[in-house]
Steps between C-alpha positions, in 0.01 A plus 500: 500500500637839403481791742566858398556804717671826415571840645352775287727748330452765237750560221588849378760515222622158606544586869312303764301708744442334841156465655382781733742563785243433775455144369868427561522631855680258732448329724154378403270533802340157558125463546470346846205330665452817703487710182242267345288524816519879509595633156608857441204700361720592202531134397251241377629158611194275483210445262291735715791685670457341845442152643144592603409556132356846561630656176522830685792742475594755771638729226309828474705728278230442239169584669150628442623856481757452224423175316343700216854613412633145458668428165671205335857469627623217277388192310671194362385238251503131587477178298158378390339233717292440811551756777317447829777591744604781731862623523735539794674833569801519731734796549431653161501177296183351353506122448233378261367172366501575126273317252690197377593412861821699529606738778609858440661744742419860408604841627177595675546871417519465121449136395854441375596133497760401761500125432280227358475133586379289209436129517487285188202274546476144366290420198135488595539748789355842424648789690251743345207313656641518856264695725698539823342736750822596680872453535674524838816640658715407802853600597668560161288265288194530276284187467315382191252215459588400144264329251738205464426410863815641662518735795788732409711732716658795317770735628329836555819690413601325178206297372701178505339178619609389848309170517198314362276228640253283311160534672221411258423488127445873462191539717665773711452754222127513572568615858750715683783497751527621859814501717426436867714366786796454264292282269358550152133406507355409161152409377391345174222362288442129437372307202139392454431212735865455604619559856874483423567874509218617729734625771653803669876465547773661708865509388803633685558849359880466516541155349176404325465183704141387558391553864138386488210432266130524584243332272177701494280200413458272799589132463314206660594470866583871528270768647254578222593186307142367518349807326576388143227238461739210451687662212846339462764713665700558182190656339432750780595828338461860616778746433640744755590726206410867475607783726759412768396488861563732793739443790510591869868510615404498868279193474721349225183412317414510130142567389450357153210449262399212274299483178218282371518121469550375145369387259248781540171313558396246761366282217841482338692450825277234653251377238206642694417842642424392857809285563627766742303723741345831400625647827850530640717310551504374142806416289745651745693719476359649181382863513627544854717719719790302650711593803836323459806505726788656307747289700345156449243527220235356733139615477377691808143558381290548189180676400315393184322784321349298213446122538495263203528774236313428174592814302875572525423781745855545632562629852876523438559862593699685765403461864531845662605516866322793665459608861159660531194545713256224400144634492320371187185694416194279422383765255805426284618150595295187421665246732629597848633283780292574816812599694639728229297814572671597823730753336808339654828570319673189370722360225301385200563351158305679229448369149295562187484219245467473125176311548325769699552429872625749759618357833640613834641223723708501818873485429590291803240225458330529162166556674233646272412862585291634212441473127298655221456436126728711284435732334122462543254248636327317215279188466762351265789499749690171523554508881170581667518345848709556813427358843593812695578312821742250343603684184404198287445612139266351241460520123187590305350164399298664221828589327655151518542305172296187564531337157709532188384792285355703788542876454504758776549871550674545832656791686770605525779444247831687481328776691849570620770314318862466603560869543567610857283702738613757758438591865511865611552523879387862521150406389517139629379399155592253228479621140403241236483559123233256377281387210125451544521172309350152520562172317314309231624141496402159363606162644668281241663180625671430167752780569801475732373785715136390514352808337386601154411858399604723788518879506440806712167682483368819649319432826127471418339840551827688546594830333762450223611860556607392848667175397824591675507658843718580799362375831599661828437255785514596867671202663346571842136519394503328160327795337583520129474811287559502124694824466577483128351327193562481125398276207861406410674200655804496729791269583695754705592451865391748764752714691429732792740755650544733795420778252138376531504376142383176343658412163377242249531444125273344239496318167413827328856633565392732784680536832303697758545645846186512716432677829480218759215676675249545219648344183531830316741473206787738577733402215499289185787391275493307174762236416575292191325173584279309742602549864564164666534431877813687633416856624765582757664811642859552615752780554859563392704791639187646655290490182183290496396301192185304405553204265286262289559222247311479173467173314292186464331299771363154435143387578414805711566734207312342209169453684457858625606637160235288330233634734604865519656537156217709356554761770852581382713523189664170398748401769871543432622143509859383551635834621738410784671785683581670830351844567593719795359833614617772739452865585683743267 
């Protein structure tokens, strides 16, 4: 296998010009465990900046009073291919996962290339299809989950490979990486009906040696092993892919999510629709929140949000760790634990899923606190029951495929895809860009996945002019306000800042800054292509920047474009680039 890495240099009249001086400063300051636990506000060291997945920045140079003056600072083109990631920024260097599954180090003030790591992939392995959500950094190394199945450590100063470890067959590129407790934690997808790669793994960050591996589908004889209706263990598949989990350094606990069981329908998995219960626990640990010891990889507790999924309604999103007063309001929250209205402050895990569920559970125990449909209650929702005392969830039997050829319209579907959401502590609110979208699907056992025609549809009775919205959710009371709407679709992650701004971008090439209080649009910029995930802010030499990627997503891009395409000019496809903005 050929590996290529080079330091960038420009040539003027035959003379080599070195990369920017700041990129060569020595000694390199290592990223320690303490730095990862409490990153400098100028840096962006995790997918969502901090271990708690808040996606909030304390930077406030750009604020409500001056954001209208913001202008493009620099941009840089990238190769064509899938782009669903978020970069890392450390001490003035931006490290990005570039389409084609390479890593670039850029001067974060102007986009000049410092170095690039390129990996020559074997025949049959497509780097351009890799959809990694994040890379990671520790000490003086950058980590890549490569589409040939290797976990790769790259020297952050030079771009040269330090080590590589074979982990899977390329499934890591559907998920992301997190460094915690000196370990690289990776998640991945798994093939239809195959358990082999349905695991979360931990590798030593210095050597690449495997430390532990946790399979997210329970085997016979294990806790939860009897929830699969007698399905052979090697066919128990549910991927832990998607957005990486959160981490509590004090408790040394990871909080991770899992996706739907596959193939997609109960009929295809088991031969009959009622082979597994309609209520949790069912097909553990699919569509669940998992609390896992970072030291041992042992499961502490789980909470299943959607049992025995029949629609590919992934719950594989970030699990936010928030300390808040817990006082859910019955006027806004459908399901409330009887003891959850005391207003007592506690540590919760907050999540909003692709399939339309919003949950608050206790961080220490996984106890159910409250839940509501997201974005709206609707008779077509796929999860329509919760026992408020036990937290047991149940699916909507009317939406289950009971025989081959059955067709349903169920809610929700890609209502929020694999873009990230943001928590703003000043308002104690989570901001969620979403689509008011449901699913039309037909069961077809002759296919590998178990479905035939399958596509997103507008929610019955909804307003197409309000297809995309931004929800502001009070995490104490559960009250949700839609503070912004438009007919065009989005794939852009949310970002909130101490400047009381909420940033997000859409598939119509618009990046916007909203007032976190009322959703008023305070600034709008237009870029060259569809804005995908990303959306971060950082500072170099006292100057604050806001950054987004443009490019192509995979399934979560095509569906929304098909639904909302008439509301916008034809989308700019295949335009991969970095765009950054700052005050003049």
